[in-house]
N, C-alpha and C positions, 0 to 999 in steps of 0.2 A: 567798856562793854555796858550796855544798858540792862535794865531789869528783865526785859523779855528774853534777851540772850542768855542771861544767867539762869532763868527758869528753864529754858530749853536744854541748856547744858546739864542742869541738875536732873531733869527728867531722863535724859539719855544715860547719865551716869547711874541712876537708880535702876533703869532697865538692864543695863549691862551687868551691874553688880548682882541683880536678882538672877539673871541667867547664869552667871558664873557659879553662884551658890547652888542653884539647881543642878548644874552639871557636876559640880564637885561632890555633892552628896548623893548622886545617882537616883534622883527622883524620876524614874524612867517613864512615868505616865505623861510627863510633859514632852510634847513632840515639837514645839516651836512657840514662837511668840509673834504677835502681830507687829505691824510696822507703825511708824510714826511718820505722817506725811503732812507737810505744810508748805505753803508758798512763800517765796522770798521776792522782794522787789529787786534785789541784787543777788541772783544765784551764784555768780562767780565770787562775790564778796563773802557770801555764806560758806561756800566751799573752802575759801581761803581761811575763814575762821575755824572751821572744823579741822583743817590741816594744822593750823598753828596751835589751837587750844586743846584739841583732843587727839592729835596725832593720827587722824584718820586720813589716809592717802587714797584718792580716787584713781581708778584705772584711766587709761587714755581717753575713754569715751565719757568720762565724768562720773561714772557710777562707782560706788564702793561695794566691793565683793568681800564678804567674810568667808574664808575657806575653813572647813572643818572636816572631820571624819567620824564615821559612826563608831561608837564605843565597842560594840560587839564585833567579833570577826565576821566577815573579812575586812572590816574597817574601811568600808567604801567611802571614797572621798565625796564631799558634797560642798555646796556653797549657798550662802544667803546674800541677796542683793539688797 
């Protein structure tokens, strides 16, 4: 893995860690986070890297959907793509 791939993986790890901390401590003023978008010369290879190194499995259409539910009742299901 080259330096650029490590940097991208580290940024994603930091974003996910921050989100989990916010959710765990109930900082309810946070309603979401922005996305990270970048181009790849080899999208299929990048997708395979995410699967292998981060365990992120795409749906059949190639997108990754993170499913979650609201904390407060009625716990409405939601998702982030």
